[in-house]
N, C-alpha and C positions, 0 to 999 in steps of 0.2 A: 702373231709375230713370233719367231723362232728365237730361243734363246740361245747364246753359245757362252763359251770361256776360251780363254789363251792361256797355255801353260806352256813356257817358254824361259831359259834362264837369262835371257838378253832383255832387259827393261826396255831399251831405246828401239828395239824390234818390236816389241810389244805394243808400244804406243804407236808405232808407225802403222802396224796392221790394224789398230782400232780405226786411225784416222781413214787409211784407205778403205775400209769396208763401211766406214759411216757415210762415204761418199756415193757408194754404189745405190741401185735402186732394190737391193735385196731388202725383204721385210725380217730384219734380225735385229737382235740387240745384245751387246756384250754386258754380262752380268758378272765379271770377276775375271781375275787373272792371278797366277801363280808361277813362282820362279822354279819349281823342281816338282818331281813327281809325286812326292810325299805331300808337300803342300798341296797338289793338284788332286789327289784322291780327297783330300778333305773338302776342297772347294767343290767338286762334283758332288759329293755328299750333300752339302749344305744348300748349293744352288740350284740342283737339280737341272742342269741345262739339257738341251736338245741334242747339242753336239758340242765336241771340243777340239780345237785346233792344238795339236800337242807336237813340240819339238822331240825328235828320236834321242837326241843326246843331252842330256841334262844332269847335274850333280846330284848327291843323295840317292835319288831313283830315276832311273832313265824312262824316256816314253813307253817304249814296248812293255817294260816290267810293269809299269803303272797300269797300262792298259789291261796285261794280264790279271794283275790283280783285281781291277775292278770287274772284268767280266766275270770272274769267278762268283761275284757277289751276287750274279743273277740279276742286277738292276739293267735299266735301258738308257744308253747314251750312245750316240753315232760318235766317230772319231775321223778327223782328217790328220795325218802323220805329216810334219815337216820332217825332211831329210837331207843330208849332203850325197854327193856322190859316192863318197867312201862307203855309206850303210846302203845304198840303193837296193841292191840286191837282198839285203836283210830286211829292208822295209817291204820290199814286194812279197815276202813270206807272210808279213804281218796281216795282210788281208785275211787270212785264214783265221784269226784270231779275234776278230772284231773291229778290225780298221775298215772302213768305208772308201777312203782314198788317201792318196799321198801325193805331196807335192815337193819339187827339188828347191833347195835352197841355192841361190837368192830367188827369192819367191816372185814369181810374174804374176802381178795382180790379175790380169785376165785368166790364167791358169786356176788362180785361187777362186775366183767368183765362179767359174765353171765348176770346179769341186764343191763348192758349197752348193751349188744349183742340184748337182746329183745327189748329194746328200740330204738335201730338203726334200727332194721327189722321193725318196727312200724312206724318209722320216712320214711323209705325207700317206705313202703306201702302207708302211706299217701300222699308222693310226688308223687307217681306214679298215684294216684286217682287224686290229685289237677292238676298234669300236664296234664291229658286226659281232665279234666273240663276247665283248661285253653286253651286248643287248641280247643275244641269246641266252647266255648265262644270267642274265638280269630277269628276263623273261621265265627263264626256268626256276629261279629263285623265288621269285613274287608269285609265280604260279602254285608252287609247294609250300610257301610259308604256311599254308592252310592245315598243311597234312602233318602227321606225326614224324617229322624228320628227327634223324639221329645225327651226332656231331659229324659223322664221315660224310653223310649227304651235305650237310651245311658247307663243310670244307671245300667241296669241289667248286664253290662258288666265292671262293676267298678273294679274289679278284675285285668282286663286287662290294663285299662286306669288309675289306680292310680298313677301310675309313670309319668303319663303325667300332672304335676302339674303346668306347665307356664300357663298364660293366652291367648295365641296366637296360633291359628293353622292355617297352611298352606301348601298345595300341592306343590311338585316339582317334574316334570318328566324331565328324560334325555331320548332323543330320538336319536339314533345311527344306521349308516347302519351296518346290520349282516356282511356284507363283511370287515368291517373294524376290520382287525385283532388286529392293535394297541390299539384299546379300549379295546377289550377283553384280549389279552394277557398281557397288561399293567395293567390290572384290575383297568381301571380308574373310574369305578362308584364307587368301594369301596375307592378310594383315595379321590373322591369328597365329600364322605359324612362322612369318618371317620376323624373328627378333635376334637381338645381338645378346642373347643369355650363353654366358661362358659354361663350358662342359655339358653342351647340348646338342644333339644333331637330331633334326627332322627331317624325314623324306616321305614323300606322297608314293604310295605303292598300288592303290586300287581305289576305283570310285564307282559309284551307283549314279543314276540321275539326280538324286536328292541326297546323296552321301559322298562325303571325302574321307578317305582313310589315310591315317599317317602312321610312321613308325618313328617311335621317340626311342634315342638313345643317348642315355646320360649318366652322370658318375654320381651326382649329389642329390639328397632330398631338396636342397635350396634351388638347385637348378629347376626340378620339377614343380615345386611351389611358385617359383617366378613365372615359369609358363602358365601355370593355371590361371594365376592373378591378371597376367597378361591378358589371357583370353578371355575372362571375366570381364574386363573392361572394354574390350572390343565389341562383344556381343550384348552388350548390356541392353541395349535399345532393338536388337534385332530379334525375330522370332526365329529362333533356332534351339537345336539340342545337341549337346555334347555328351559323348560316353567315353570312359577311360577305363581300358582293362587293367588287371594286376601286374605288378611288375615280376620280370623274370630276367635270372641271370644268364641263359642260354638261348641263342637265337633258335635252337631247335624246339622250344617251348613257346616259341611268339604265337602261334596259333590259338593258345589258350586265352591270350591277351587280345587276341583279335575278335573271338567269338563274344568274351566279356565285354569288350566295348560296343560291340553291336548290340547286346543285351541292353547295356545301360544306356545306349543312345536313345533306345526305344521305351525305357521303363517308363510308366506312367506315374512319375512324380512331379513335384512342382519346381524343382531345380532345374536350372538351365545345363548345368554341368553334374554330371552324376557318375560316380567311380563304382566299380562293379562290387565291390563288398558292401556299399551301401544298401544296394537292391539286396545282396545276399543275405543281409541281416534280416529281410522282412520274411524269408522263406527257410522251411528246412531242406531245401532240395540237395544241398551239396552233402548233408549228413545221409540222406537216403542213398545218393549217388555212391559214397564212400563204402557204403555197404554192400550195395547191389553190383558195382563193378567187378570186385575180386571174385563173387560167387559165381557170377556169369562167365567170367574167364576160366573160372575152374570147371564149370559145367561144360563150356563149348570145348575147351580143349580135352577135356576128360570124354567127349563123346557123348554125354548124357542126355539125350533127347527129351527126356520126360522132367529132368530137373530144369532144361533150359527153357522150356514150355512153361513150367510152373513158374519160374522167376519172372517171365514177362507177364504171365497173368497177374500175378502179386503187384509187379510194378503199375500195371494199368488199374489195379484197383486203388492203390496208393495214390495216383494221380487223380481220380475221380474222387477219393476222400478229402483231398486238399483243394479239389476244385480249381487246378491250376489253368491259368490262361496262357496264351502262345509264349511270351517272353519269360514268364516265371517258369514254364515247363522247360524253356531252352536251359535254364540253369542245370536242370537234372538231365536233360537230353545230351548237352554237349559232353559231358565226362563220360558217358556210357557210350555214346557215338565214337568218342576218341579211342576208348578201351578196344572197341570193336575194329577199328580203324587200324590200331597198332596190331592186332592179331592179323588183319588181311595182309598188311604190308610186310610184317614179320615173315610170313609164310609165303609170299608171293602169289596172293589169291585175288589180284585185283580185277583179273579177268571174270572171274567166277562171282564176284562181289558187283559188277555191274556199275550202275550209276550211284551206287550208295556212296562212295567214297567222295562224289562230287556235290556234296551237300552244300558246302562252302558257297557254291555258285548260286543256292537258292537261297541263302539265309536272309536277303533282305526282303522276300516274299513270305508274307504271313502265311501259313498252313494249318490245317486242322490238328490238333494234338493226336487224334485218333489215327490220322494219316501217318504222323511221324512214328507213332507207336507200332503201328503194322509193319513200317518199314525196318525199324529196329527188329521187330520179331522175326519177319521174314527172313533177313540178314542174318539173324542169330541163329535160326534153326537151320539155314543153308550151311552156315559155317559148322555148326555142330555135327551136320551130317557127313561133312568132311572129314572131320576129325574122328568120326565114329567109325568110317571106314578104315581110316589108319588104325585107329585102336584095336580092330579086330584082329589085324595080323600079329599082335603080340599078347592081347589080354591082359595087359598088367598097367598100361598107362594110366587109366582111370584110378586105379586102386593106389598107385604110387602118387599121384598127384593128390588125391584125397588124404592119403597119410601124412603127406608134407605140411598140407594145409592144418591139418590136426595137430601136427608136433613140431611145428617150426619154433615155437617159444621154448624147446627144450634144447639145452646145449649141446648135449649129445648127439643131436640130429646129424648124419652123415652118409655119404654113399656106402660106407661098409655096412652101418647098421641097416640101410635099406636092402642091400645086398643079402644081408643075413636074413632079415625080415621076411623076404618073399622068396628066399631061397633060389636065387638068382647068381649066375657068375657076374663077379665084378665088372669085368671088361664089356659082358654082352649088356649089362644093365646100363653102363655109359652111353654105348654106341646106340641102343634102342631109345632110350630117353632122349638124346640129343636130334636123331632123326626124326622123331614124332613130335617134340616138343619145339625143337629149334634153338636149344641152348643146353649147356650142361646142367647136372644137377646142382653142384656146388653154386653157380650163378643163378639159377632158379631159386634156390634157398635164400641166398644173399640178398637179391632183388626184392623177394617177399618180404623179408625181415625188415629191409630197410624202407620200403614202402609203409609197413605198419608202424615201423618207429618214428617216420617223419609225420604220419597222420596222429600219432599219439603226441609229438610236439607241436602240431597245428592246433591241436585241441586246448593247449596252455595249461594244462593241469598235471603236468609230469617233468620231473628233472630230467636232464641227458643220461645221467646213470640208472635211472628207473625205466627210462624207453629203451635203453640198451638190454637191461636184464630182461626187461618184459618180452623181447623176442630173442632170446637165446644167446646174447653175448654176456661172456663172463669178465671179459677184460673192457672197460671203457675207452680205453684208449685206441685198441683195436677198432673198436665200433666206429670212434670218431674218424679215423683213418678211412673205413669203407664209405663211411657217410660223404665224406669231403670227395673221395673218388667218384661218386655216384652224382652229387649235388653240385659240385663245384666250390662248396664252402663247408666249414666246419659245423657241426651242430649248435655251437653257440653263436657263431656267426649268422647261422640262419634264424634263430631265435631272435638275437639283435635286429636283423633286417626284417624279420616278420613282424616285431613290436613297431618297430618305424614305421612300417607300412601302414598298420592300423591306427598309428597316431597319426599319419598324414591325413587318412581317411575322417578321422574324427575333427582334425583341424579345418 
């Protein structure tokens, strides 16, 4: 049913119009009325009608002026203009500013019905096109949620994500046996996610034959706890497991929560609901990954083939020493995988990397650890070779990156210092670095410093000022500003959120 409003300064005319339209066979509903253009703007904003019947001549704000102001907002509403003979030529021009049709006063009911029918056809056509566009964008969005998206890429699907207006994103995966008829017949999955919890949005985005994946978008830990308690009560007597990834503030980081939820859903524990950090506490995989990833990135982007091969050999030895099983290994594999995927996407090397970036499609299939390691090593060495080729054109990139990683803790590290140290022209150094590394020197240093500072805060044994000074910031206030720009929250807010998150795991 289409919704409409009437905006006209004559009260009895508005009432008469409602009666006339209620007696037609049109599938429409009047959801409001207003007596001038200013009140009409407010009404349209609040009622969100499909179309509005608007008089051209009204006090305070006329019909055309109201429509012009509304169109400038970029919102979507169709308009039928009511006009007298004196304004007829004026009204015809209005079609160019967003008016779908116009009717002469006094209104002929048949003409009005025909105008509304034409408007409804236009609405239907527009909705059909919009639905197709939304489906395309939705497919693109959900296909790429698993990859290292940045905020620009996510914003391209804003029409899909607009209703995800809460600050926290999280993934939850329900893993069940295909033989469990009780799960299927009783529609347990839908019962789990269909709740009336405030400040919480749940959307299904992907599924395997025995897994259902959902995106959670919420604003408070209270809403999250209410959901987990609700799910626990629903699945009490059902043979299924639920994995929940960590919480993230940016949709571009959602892929982390997805992989974490997949790991948690398959973790060999006794609990029906497993949060990612509950599994993480059992192994030192994250600590290994936090040390390995920066070293690998440096070796690959420096074109250091020997160092790259050596790092993978050491990683393989460490995995053998810990005797990691498949799902335990994924805790280590995924951060490494995403650090390499980030390099691939940043330097537009998807074609050269082949199927490596499609790992998310195979995540539900158990694969030998050796096979995953070989895949990492092969891709890492291939990437290194590409960077090595680029590095030979200038002879300095490897040394510059190595110098930055050795001296980023020093507050005086700068482009000028690097240019002087390597006896290079300042402008040439900046151009060469950006061409081969993909970002400016200052951005690279800032990113490195902030990542290391965040790791220090994650460890929980340092203050904000200590974290700042340990990576070369002499001004804590400036450090906080840079940190918030990169991560979306101040260091203090980040620590508070982190402590709440860990508190919820223990809860």
